[in-house]
C-alpha positions as CSV (number, residue, x, y, z in Angstrom):
1,X,0.0,0.2,-0.2
2,X,1.2,3.6,-0.9
3,X,2.0,6.2,1.5
4,X,-0.8,8.4,-0.9
5,X,-3.5,5.2,-0.1
6,X,-2.7,5.5,3.5
7,X,-2.8,9.2,3.4
8,X,-6.1,8.7,1.8
9,X,-7.9,6.4,4.4
10,X,-6.5,8.8,7.5
11,X,-7.6,11.7,5.9
12,X,-10.9,10.2,4.8
13,X,-11.3,8.6,9.0
14,X,-10.1,12.3,10.1
15,X,-12.5,14.0,8.4
16,X,-15.4,11.5,10.3
17,X,-14.1,12.2,13.3
18,X,-14.0,15.7,13.6
19,X,-17.6,15.8,11.9
20,X,-18.8,13.6,14.4
21,X,-16.6,15.2,17.3
22,X,-18.3,18.8,16.2
23,X,-22.3,18.0,15.5
24,X,-22.8,15.0,17.4
25,X,-20.1,14.5,20.5
26,X,-19.8,18.5,21.4
27,X,-23.9,19.5,21.5
28,X,-24.2,16.1,23.4
29,X,-21.8,17.1,25.8
30,X,-23.4,20.7,26.4
31,X,-27.4,20.0,25.8
32,X,-27.1,16.7,27.1
33,X,-24.2,17.3,29.8
34,X,-23.2,14.1,28.9
35,X,-19.3,14.0,27.7
36,X,-19.1,10.6,27.2
37,X,-19.2,10.9,23.1
38,X,-16.4,13.4,23.4
39,X,-14.0,11.6,25.8
40,X,-15.0,8.6,23.3
41,X,-13.7,10.5,20.1
42,X,-11.7,13.0,21.5
43,X,-8.4,10.4,21.4
44,X,-8.5,8.8,18.2
45,X,-9.4,12.3,16.9
46,X,-6.2,13.9,17.7
47,X,-4.0,10.8,17.0
48,X,-5.6,10.8,13.5
49,X,-5.1,14.9,12.9
50,X,-1.7,14.3,13.9
51,X,-1.3,11.3,11.6
52,X,-2.4,13.5,8.7
53,X,-0.2,16.2,9.5
54,X,2.9,14.2,9.2
55,X,1.6,12.4,6.4
56,X,1.1,15.2,4.5
57,X,4.7,16.5,5.4
58,X,5.7,13.3,4.2
59,X,4.1,13.1,1.1
60,X,4.6,17.1,0.4
61,X,8.2,16.2,-1.8
62,X,6.5,13.1,-3.3
63,X,3.2,14.8,-4.5
64,X,5.2,17.8,-5.7
65,X,2.7,19.9,-3.6
66,X,3.7,23.9,-3.9
67,X,3.6,25.9,-0.5
68,X,0.0,27.1,-1.6
69,X,-1.7,23.8,-1.9
70,X,0.4,22.3,1.0
71,X,-1.3,24.6,3.0
72,X,-4.3,24.1,1.8
73,X,-3.7,20.4,2.4
74,X,-3.0,21.2,6.2
75,X,-5.7,23.9,6.3
76,X,-8.6,21.6,5.3
77,X,-8.1,19.4,8.6
78,X,-9.3,22.4,10.6
79,X,-12.6,22.8,8.2
80,X,-15.3,20.5,8.7
81,X,-15.3,18.7,5.4
82,X,-12.2,19.7,4.3
83,X,-10.1,16.9,4.1
84,X,-13.2,15.8,1.5
85,X,-11.9,18.4,-0.3
86,X,-8.1,17.9,-0.2
87,X,-9.2,14.8,-1.3
88,X,-11.5,15.3,-4.3
89,X,-9.2,18.2,-5.3
90,X,-5.2,16.5,-4.9
91,X,-5.3,13.1,-4.1
92,X,-8.2,11.1,-5.9
93,X,-6.8,11.8,-9.4
94,X,-3.6,10.9,-8.5
95,X,-4.3,7.1,-7.9
C-alpha cells in the first residue's frame, strides 16, 4: 500500500471523526450534559489529526505540492469537510 493510499484513508477517517466530534459529540456534551462521546471520540480524532499532518509533510515532496497547495492540505484538517475536499481536489486523480 502506498503512502498516498494510507494518507487518503487517514484523511477520510480524520474528516469523519471531526464531523462526529463537532456535530454529535459536542452538542450532546453541552445540551445533554453527557461528555461520554467527546471522551470516546477525542483521542482517536487527535491521533488521526496528528497522523494526517505527519503524512502530509511526508507526501509534500513526493506529490510535488507547492507551498500554497501544502497549506491548503494542512488548513483543510481544521475545517469541517475539508479533508474530503483535499481528497477530491488533490488526491483522487493520483491513484
